[in-house]
N, C-alpha and C positions, 0 to 999 in steps of 0.2 A: 655351519657356514663360516667361512673365514674372509677377511677383508682382502681386497686386491693388494698386490705388493709391488706393482711396477713402479719404477722411479719416476719422480716428477719431471715433466718436460715443459718447455715453454708454451705459453698460451697464445692464441690468436686474439689480439685485442681490437679487432675491427668488426667482428660479427658477434652479436649478442642474442642468445637463445635461452628459452626455459630449460631447466633440467628436470626431467620426469622419468622415473623408473631407470635411472642410471644412464640416460641418453639425453643429448640435446634435442629440443623439440621446438619446432617453429609453429607459428599461428598464421598460416597463409591469409593474406588480405586483411589481417587484423594486427596492426602494429601501431605504435605511438612513439613520440620522440620527446625527450626532455630538453631543457635549455641550459647552456653554459652560463652561469650567473655572472661570470667575469666579463664575457664578451657579448652575451645575448645571442650567440650563434646557436643554431639548432644542433643538438647532439645526435648520434646515430639512432637508427630505429631499434626498438626493442619489442618483444611480443606483447600483445594485448590479450592476456589470458582469458579464456572462455570458461563457462561452467563445466564444459567437458574436460578441459585441462585440469580443473580443480578435482573433479571426480576421479580422473585417472591418477593424479598425484596421491590423493588420499587412499585409493585402492592399493597402489604400489606400496605406500607407507604401511598400511595395515598388514600386508603380506610380509613386509620386511621386518617389522618391529619384533615379533616373537622370535624370529631366527637370529636377529642381532642381539636380542636380550639373552639368548642362549650362549653367545660367545663369551668366554671368560673375561673377567674385568681386565686382567693384564693384557689380553690380546686387543681388547677395545682401546686401552691406553696406547698401545703401540701404533694402532691405526690412526688415532687422533694425533699422535706425535708426528707421524709421517705427513699427515695433512698440514700441520703447522710448518714443517720443513718445506713443503711445496709452496705454501703462501710466501714464506721468506725467500725462496728461490725466484719467485716472480714479483718481488717487492717493487721493483722499478716500474713495471708496467701497471701494476695495481695502483701505485701512488699517482701515476699519471691519470688514471681514470678518476681518482678522487679529486684531483685538480680540475678535471674537465666537468665532472658532475656536480661538484659542490663548491668549487672556487677556492678550496683551501690553498694557501701558499705552499710551495714545495716542501719547506721544512716541516710543516704541520702534517702534510699528506704522508710523508715518509715516517713521521713520528707515529701516526695512527697505525700504519702497517706494523711497525716495530712493536708497539705496545700490544697490538692484537696477537701477534705471534707469541710474545712473552706470556700473555694471559693464558692462551691455550696450553702452553707448556706448564704453567703453574697449576692449572686445573688438573693436568695429568699427574702432578706430584701429590695430589690429595688422596687420602685413603677413602675407600668406599664406606658409605655410612652403614651403621649397624652397631648393636650393643648387646652385651650379655647383662641381663637385669638381675638374674638370680641363678646360682649354680650350686645346688646342694644334692645330697643323696636322694632327697625326696622329689626334687623338681628342678628342671633347668628352664629358665625363661629367657628367650632371646627376642630381640627386635631386629627385623630386617626390612629392607626397602626395595620394593620391586618396581620396575618401570611402568609408567602410566600407559605407554603405547605410542600414539601419534601426537606429536607436539607441533604446533604452529608458532613460529616466531615472527612477530610483526615489529619491524625495526625502523627507527626514524632516520631522517636525512642528515642529522648533524654529525653523527659518528656511525656511518652506515656499516663499517667493517668491525670496529672495536666493540660496539654494543651487540652486534650479531654474534661475535665470538664468545661474548659473555653468556650467551644463551646456547649456542651450538655445542660448545665443549661439555658443559655439565649435562645437557640433554643426551648427547651421544654416549658419554662415559657411563651414564646410568642405564643405558640400554634402550633408549627411545629412538624412534624414527623422527626426523625433523624436516618440516616444510618451511622454507624461508620466504617470507613476503617482505620485500624492501619497499621503501617509500617510492612513489611514482617519480619523484624528483631525482632519486639516486639509485637506479637499478643496475648500473653497469658493473660495478665491482661485485655485487651480489651474484650475478649470473656467471661471471668468470670464476669466482671462488667456489661456487657450487659445481661448476664444470670440473674444477680440480678435485673436489670431493668425490665425484663419480669414479675417479681413478683409485681411490683409497678405501671406499666403503662399498658394501654390497648394494645392488640396485634398490632404490627406494629408501635408503637410510638417510641421505641428505639430498633434498630436492629444493628447487627455487622456482618461483612463479612471479613474473612481472605483470603488472596490470594497472587498472585505474581504480576509481573509488568503489567499484562493485566487488573487487577481489577480496577485500578484507571481510565484508559481511558474508560472502560465500563461504569463506574459510571458518569464520567464528560460528556460523550457524550449522556447519556440516556435522551430521550425527557421527561420522567416522573419526572426528577429531576429539582427542581426549583432554588436551590442555592447550591453552593460549598464553603465551608470554609476550606482553606488549610493553614497549617503551614509547612514550609520546605524551600528548596533551591530556589534561584532565577531562575535557568534554568528550574526546574520543574514547578515553579509558572508561568512562561511565557507560558509553554505548556498547563497548565490548563486553563489559561485565553484564549488562542486561542481555546481550545476545547469548553469552555463554550460559546464562542462568536457565535458558530454555532446555538444555540437555544436561545441566549441572556439570559442565566442564570445569576442570580446575583452571584457575586463572591467576597469573601474576602480573601486576600492574606497577610499572615504574613511571611515575607521572611528573608533573612540573614541580618546580621549586622557586622560592623567592628568598634564597639564602642571604642571611645577614652576617656581616663581619663586625664584631664589636672590638674596637681598639681602646685599650685602657690607658690610664695615665702612666707615665714613666717608661713608655716604649721608645725605641729608636724610630722616629717617624719615617725617615727615608728608607730604612731597611724594611719596615712593615709595609709601607706604601708600594715598594717594588714587588713584593710577594702578592699583595692583594691586587695590584694592577695587572699582574700577569694572569691571574685566574679570572679577573673580571673581563678582560678584553681578549683572551685567547679564544680562537675560533669565532672571532667577531662577537663574543658574548653569548654565542649559541651553545651553551653547555647547561645541562639541567642543574648541576651543582656549582655553577659559577657564583662568585660573590656578586650579588645583585643589589645589595643595600649595604652601605658602610655607615656605622655609628662610631664616631670618634669622640673621645672625652674632650670636654671643653679646654682642658689644659694643653692638649696637643692638637686640637682641631685645625688651627691655621697651618701648622707645620705639615700635618698629614695631608690636608687638602692641597697645599702647595706641592708636596712631593708627588701626589697622584697626578696633578696637572702636568708636572714636568715629565712624568713617566708616559702619560698619554701623548703628549706633544712630540715625544721622541720616537713613537712607533711608526714604522714604515708601512705604507699601504700599497698593495699591489700583488703581483705574482712573481716578483724577482726572487732569486734564491735566498736573499736575506730579508724578504718582506715578512712582517708579522701579521698584519691584518689583510684578509681578503674581503670579498663582498658578503652581503647577506646571501643565504644559500638559494633563495627562490623569491619570486615576485610577491607572493602573499606575505611572507615574513618581512620583506622589504617595505611593503605598504603598511604593515602593522607597526613597525618601528617608526616609520615616517609619521604615522598618526599620533604616536606618543610624542614625538618631537614637535608636531604642530600644537599639541595640547600644552607642552612646556612653553612654547612661544606665546600662545593665547593667554595663558594664566600668568604670564610675567615672571616665571621662575628665573633664577640667576644662573646663567651658563658660565661656568668657570673656565672651560676650554671646550673646543669643538664647535659644533654648529647645529642648528635646528633645520638646516637645509641640506639637500644632497650635495655630495662633493662635485665641484665643477670639473669639467674636462674628463670625467670618467664615464665609460660606456655602460658598465655593469651596475650591479646593485650595491654600490659602495657608499658608506657613510663614515664620517669622521668619528673617532673616539671622543665621546662627549661626557663631561662631568657636570653635574648639577649641584650647586652650592646651597646646602641646608634648606631643601624644600620641606613644606609641611607634611606631616604624617599622612594626611589624606590626599596628597597629590597622586595622580595616576601612576607616575613613574616610581613611586614608592610602594603603592598598593598592588600594582599588577606586575607580573613577570614579564620583563621587557624582551628577553631573548635577543639582545642586540647590544651594540657597543655604547650604551648610555648608562652611566653610573651615578645614582644619587648618593651624596655624602651628607650625613646629618650629625648634629651636635648633641651630646648628652652630658649630664652632670651627676645624676643619681642612679645608682646601680639597679635598684629594684624597678625604677621607672624605665630604664632602657631595656631590661628584660621583658617587661610588660609590652613595650613597643615592638620589640623583635617578635614576640610570640603572637601579636595581634594580626594573624593571618590564617587563612584556611589551609595554607601549605606548610609542610614540615619536612622537607627533604634533608637540609643540612644547615649548619651554622658554625661560626668559628669565634673564638675568643683569643685576643692578642694581648698578652700581659707577661710581665716578668715575675709576677706574684703567683706562685703555684697554688696557694690556698685560695686566692681569688679565682683562679682559673677553674678549679674544681667546684667551687661554690656556684659560679655562674653557669658552668656547663651543666650542672645537675638540674638547673631550672629551665633549660632551653627545650622547647617542644619540637624536636627534630630527630630523625632517625640516625643522622650522622653528625657527630660533633668533632670538631678539630680544634686543637689548642696550639697556637703559634704556627698554624699551617691551614690549608684549605683545600678541599676537593681531592684529597688523597683516597685512592681505592686500590684494592688488590684482591685477587680471587680467593684467598684464604679467609677474608674478612666479610661477614655478612653486610649487605647493603639494602637498606629498606627506608621507606618514607613513612612519616606519621601523617595524621589527618588525611587531606585529599592528595597527598603527594605519592600515595601508593598503597598497594594491597599485596601482601606476601613479601618474600625475601628473594633477593638474587645474591649469588656468590656465597662463599663460606660453606660450611657443612650444611647449614640450613638451606642454602641455595641448591645444593645437590639433592637434598630431600624434597625440594619443591617439585622435582620432576618424577617423584616416586609415590607409590602407595605405601603406607606403613603397614607392616604385618607383624603381629605379636604371636610367637610360637611358644606354647606351653607343652613341655615334654616330661611326663612322669613315667617311672618304670612300669612295665607290664605286670 
């Protein structure tokens, strides 16, 4: 079986359908609509998938998987590269869908498409996993990795394209068939990109289903699914793990984070604050590896706080070409962050800039970038992952004490250390309980580097060679002369 080779053509961005068995598929009389979080206008109709749709998609994937697995690695790579080219060719239309469905300002919407394309291409540059363990006259022992079969990718609303591409590329490259389930809030880009995929992959290799809260359990419980890769919240991740256990499906979970940034003495406060502010408020704080807690050494605390305040106050809010902050992506998340802001007000915490109230004169789910000055460690805004534009900044004086405070959480996705002392950087980094540690940077990722969470921030690995292996069964082959 070989992948289709027709060139990419422009998409129709007005009609949105499921992609099942290589074709678009409607659900007559069963549709739903999401809401534009910037305007609160109702977005176009999308299919409300039925159990029959799920069964048809899984059946198609089961038929396609062994045939796709038989395609040589280099041919799969070329098909995935053409897929990336097609996404890039439709970048403008796809970015507009991101603006509509999630409220991302234009520069961030275009950035997401650009990063997604780059990631897919970088996955294509990786070598297939496998190793020769022993090679002697008496015996040759090799390890190879065979595809699992049918993979379901459940993707959140905050980076609906980028995080999907981090699952689709390695899954397809390793020879699996992939069923893409987007968030009910952000289905539009998913359906269009899967429609593109139908032109580059054999029927059933890449499919997409839009639906409501019933769709996820239908997929995770389905006996024809071999693996689920999920990015989202800890509570939902636990439910998915429980569901997958019924048939012993493989599962990869990339869950929440409450990342800390530790700022040490002797840094340039303005330079550090601009970098931390960027990753704290980008995407309105709705990033799993955003800087969500800042601990600044007492010797630079006032300067770092002032620089962060200045940074936040300079951010432009809206959907203009030069806007930095858009709205919260949906009403439940908006209400969640408003609840945290109400708690900040009720408990009398000090607001250094921003507001505990919604932005006046805005129709959508907009909130001002807000910084909280030295709240106690047990404040909700410190303990809980806010996933919004609210940043607590705390003071520290003793190195061991601040490490203890940073580690005092059930989450362990990432953490950063900001210092000019390389010895201090290594010493502190080695004690942080997180899967991703950054020194003088934060939230950097690339397909060649494993990405995983500690504690309740995840289960399994995405990206890197380990991420490729996650979509495979390991097979050890012992070969002795006859």
